N, C-alpha and C positions, 0 to 999 in steps of 0.2 A: 504494500500500500504506500503510495506516495504522500508524504507529509511535508508541507511548506514550513520553513523555518520561521518561528514567531519570536522576534526579539523582545517584545513586550512581555510575553509569557515567560520566556527564559529569564529575563531580568527579575520579574516578580518572584519566581521560584528561588533564585539565588538570594534575594533579600530575605525571603522566608527561612531559607537554610541558615542565614546569618543570625536571625533572631532566635530560632530554635536552639542553635548552638550556644549563644550567649547566655540564655536563661537556663539551659541544661547543665552546662559544664562549670557554672559558677558554684554549683553545689560542692564540688571537691574542695576548693579553697575555703569554703565556709565551714566545713566539718570540724577542723581543729578549733575554730571559734565557738561552735556549738558545744563541743566537748568541754571546753573551758568554762563557758558561760553557764551552762546548765548541768555541769558535773556529770556528764554522760559516760557510760561504759562504751567499749567498742561496739557491742551488740546493739545497744540503744541508739548510738549514733548511726549505725548502719540502716536503721529503719527509715531514716530521712531519704537517702537515695532509693531505698527499697520501695517506699510509697510512691515516689516519682515514676520509677521504671515499671513497677507492678501494673500501672495503668495501661502500659503498652500491651501487656498480656491480656488485659480485660477488653480493651476497646479497639485494637487494631483490626480484628476480623469483622466486628460490627461496622466499623468505619468503611472497610472495603465493600461490604454488602450494600450499605446505604449510598456509597459513592456511585455504584453502578445503577442504583435505583433513582437517585435524585440529582446526581451531578455534583461537580466539584465546588461550585460557588456556595451553595447552601451548606454543604459539609464544612467548608473552611470558615464561613461566618460563625457557625456554631462553635468550632474549635477555638477561634479567637475570643469569643465571648466567655466560654467556660474557663479558659486560662486566665482571663482578666479577673474573673471572680476569685480564682485562687490567689492571684497576686494581691488583690484588694484585701483578702483575709489576712495575709501576712502583714500588710501595712497597718490594718486596724487592730489586730489582736496578736502581736508577736509573742510566741511561746512554743514550747516543744510540741504540744498536742495540735495546736493550730498549724504548725509547720507540716506535720504529717498530713493533715487534711489538705492544706494548700498545695503541697508538692504533688499530691495525688491529682488534684484538679488541674494544675498546670501541666502535669504529665499527660493527662487525658487529652487536653488540647493539642499538645505537641505530637501525641500518638496519631491523632486524627489528621493533623497537618502532614505528617510524614507519609501516611497512606495516600493522601490526596496529591501531593506534589511530585512524587516519584514517577507514577504513570503519566502524569501531566507533562513532565519533562521529556519522558520517552516519546510521547505523542508529538511534541513540538520539534524534536530533532531526529527522530527515526531510530529504530533498534540498532542499526549498524554504528551510529554515532553516540549511542546512549552512554557507553562506558566513558568516552572522552568528556562529555558534558556533565556526567555524574561526578567526575573528578574535579571539574570546575566548581560544582556544587560543594564538594568536599573542601575545596580551597576557601570558599566563603565560610563554610562551617569551621574550618581550622582558624581562619582569621579572627572570627568572633571569639573562639575559645582562647586564643592568644591574648586578645584584648581584655577579656572579662577579669582575669586575675590582676592585670595591671590596673584596671578601673577599681577593683576591690581594694588594692593596696593604696590607691589614691584616696579612697573614702576613709581609710583608717588613719590618714594623716590628720593631725590635730587642727591644722589651719586650712583644711579644704573648705571651700565656700559652701558646699552643699550641707556638710555636717554642722556648720555654724548656724545655718538657717533652721533646719529641722533635724530630728532624729540624732541628737548629739550622742546619746548613749549607744545607739545602734545605727551608725551611718550607712551600713550595708543595705538597709531597707530601701535606700534610694535606687538600688538595682531594680526593684520591683515597681517603683514609681515610674521609672523611665521605660520599663517594659510595657506598662499600660499605655503610655504615650505612643510607643512604637506600634502597639496593636491598633490604636485609633487610626494612625496613618495608614497601616496596611488594610484596614477595613475600608477606608476611603478609596484607596487604590483599587481594591478588589471590586468595589461597586461599579467602576468604569471599565474593568477588564473583561474582555470577551473570553469566557472559558469554553473551549470546544466540547461538543457533545458527540458521542459516537453515533454514527448513522448506520451502523451494522447491527443487524439483529443477533449476530453471533456474540456480541458484547453485552447483551442484556442479561441481567442476573437470573440464574436458575439455581434452586437449592441443590439440584442434582450435580451441578458443576462444582459447587462448594464441597460436597461429600466426595466427589471424584478426586478433587485435589487432596483431600485428607487421606484417601486411599493410596495416593501416589508416593512411591519411595523418594522421588526427587523433591517433593514438598518438604519432607522432614530433613532430607539431605541439606537443602539450602536454608531451611529454618534454623537448624543447629549451627550452620555457618554464621548467620546473623547473630544468633544467641551468643556464640563464642566471641565473635569480634567485639560486640558492644560490651560483653562481660570483661574482656581484656582491657578495652579502652577505659571503662569506668573503674575497673579495679586499680589501674594506674592512677587515674584522675582522683579517686577518693582516698587512696591509702598511701600514696608515695610520700606525701608530706608527713603523715603520722609515722610512717616507717623510718624516715630520716631523723625524726625527733626521738623516737624510742631507741634506735640502735646507734645513732651518731650524734645525738644531742644538738641537732640543728634546728634553729628557731623556725617554726612553721609559718609565722607571719612575715618572715624575711626570706630565708632560704627556701622554705616550702612553697610559698607563693611564687618565687622566682623560678623554681624548678617546674611547677605546673604550667606557668606561663611559657617557659621555654619548650616544654613538651609539646604544647599546642602550636607554638611558633614554628618548631621544627616539623610538625605535622603539616603546617601550611607550606613550608618550603618544599617538603617532600612531595606534596600534592602538585606543585609546579613541575617538579622533576617527573612525576608520574604522567603528566600530560604528554611528555615526549616519549616516555617508556611505553605507554599504551599504544603508541603508533608504530613501534618497532618490535615489540615483544608480545607473544601470545599471552592473554590475560591469565590463563591458568599457570603458566610458568612464572609470571609476575607475582601471582599470589604465593607461590612456593618461595620465591625469593624474599618476599616480605615476611612470611610466617617463620621461616627458618632463621633468618637474621635476627628477628625479634626475640626468638627463643634464646639465642645466645646472649643477647643484651639483658634479658630478664635474669638469667643466671648471674650475670655480672652485677646487676643491681642488688641481688640478694646476698652474694658472697664477697663482693668487693669491699674495699675500705670506703671511707666517707667520700673521698674525691671521685673514685671510680663509680660509686653508687649514684652520686649526683649526676655525673656525666652520662651514665647509662640510662637513667630515667629520662633525661632530656632527649637523648638520641632515639629512644623508643618512639617518640613522636614521628621522627623521620621514617623509621623502619615499618611502622604500621600505616603510613599515610595513605596508601592506595587500596587497602584491604576492603574497606566499606564499599567503595565504588565498584571494585571488581566483583564483590559478592552480590551486590544488587544487580549488576549487569548480567552476571552468569545466571542468576535466578530468573530474571524476567525474560532473558533470551533463551530460556529452556522451555518455555511454554508458548504456543502459537497465538493464543487469544485469552480474553478474560484476565487481563493484567491487573485490573483494579482489585478484584477479589484475591488474586494470587499475592499481590503486594500486601494486602491486609493480613494474609496468613503469614507471609515471610516476616513482616515487621512486628508481628507478635513476638518474634525472637528478640526484639529489643529489651524484653523483660530480663534478658541476660545481664543487662546493666544493673538490675536489682539483685539478681541471684548471686552473681560473682562477688560483688562487694560484701554481701551478707555472709556467704560461705567463708570468705577471707576473714571477716570479723569473728565468726564463730570459732573457726580453727585458731585464729589469733588469740582469742580469749582463753582457749584451753591450752594450746601448745606454743603460743607465741606468734607474733605477726610475721616473722621470717618464714615460718612453716606455712602460714596461710597464703603468703604471696606466691607459693608454688601453684596455686590454682590458676594463675595467669598462664603459666607454662602449658598446662594441659589444654587450655583453650586454643593456644597457638598451634599445638600439635594437630588438633582437629582441623584447623584451617589449612594446614599443609596437606592433610588427607584430601580435603576438597580440591585443592589445586592439582593433585595427582589424578583424581578420578572423575572430575566434572565432565559432562558431555553436553554443552549447550547446542541449541539448534542453529544459532547465529553466532559467529565469531566476530571479535572486534576488528574494525578496519585497520589495516597496517600499511605503512609505506614500504614499497619494494625498494630495498637499498642496493639490489644487484643490477 
């Protein structure tokens, strides 16, 4: 099927990627602050990202179903509104219990948006180019994740102008105030944006299609790929700062924030490199390169001295930079139609961002965080398995260098 390139649609999707990333990955830098402020154990602190990412497991499939029934615009409006309610709850009633509820609501909105924008981007640029533009989306994602810890560090400064005006005791609440403003702007843009609707009856929702996907081995194959990648990413994002504090006595509000920011900054740089690599290397081989190099770096973070551990945590951003884009591309290019509902099923795997940090916390509480961090290694080994055995229907476009 021929699809015209839609620059407005692609731009909107990239901005949404940026906003999703900014509000999602700020949780990691905030966790040491929550542990100190509310005197939380590792397990109690882990319920914060757990509540956020658990919503992906609950709402991704329903979002895919309703996306095919009602179209992207209505679904995205609902997503923006419900996430705004969650942010408003944090602003009005800051506290541990309200954070649990708020993160769940914000995560619900982000889950629905992820389901909506990935097939939307694929529609706008075609399947053959989806891996390339998905990497550009990851570039926007990584840029926001790089900036969010820097913005958080700015808010912690005593003389920052925002903290002087409001929220003196908890200046990080400004993150959620600005998020609501961003949502208002995106809702305004969405109102004028023309969201394409499928004109093919083959794309209409059928409950039998949903159950056929659930019976397919490839569905679970790629589901666990998404599950493991997000688990790896959030395991690093949520626990690297606390790990460095526990084992190397490095200040989480100084070194920890800088490490997480550099992790996402390197992911952004790596994404730029991936734009070129995806044009010359088969995406399955690229996935193996990312997964195996990341496994080596994880071992260095766990067993290295303070300097090596810090460096390795930072470099992990570079080494995992293209995994998300390749996994999404391999998954969607492995089915011929009904990409909305399939996206919903795959993105349920984002719940790995809740499960991995929780497993790390539970193991860390009993055996020590160093043992818990090995969970990340197992996730990377599964991703390597995907790289060796995936069989997509459409391969990524490559430049012939011969």
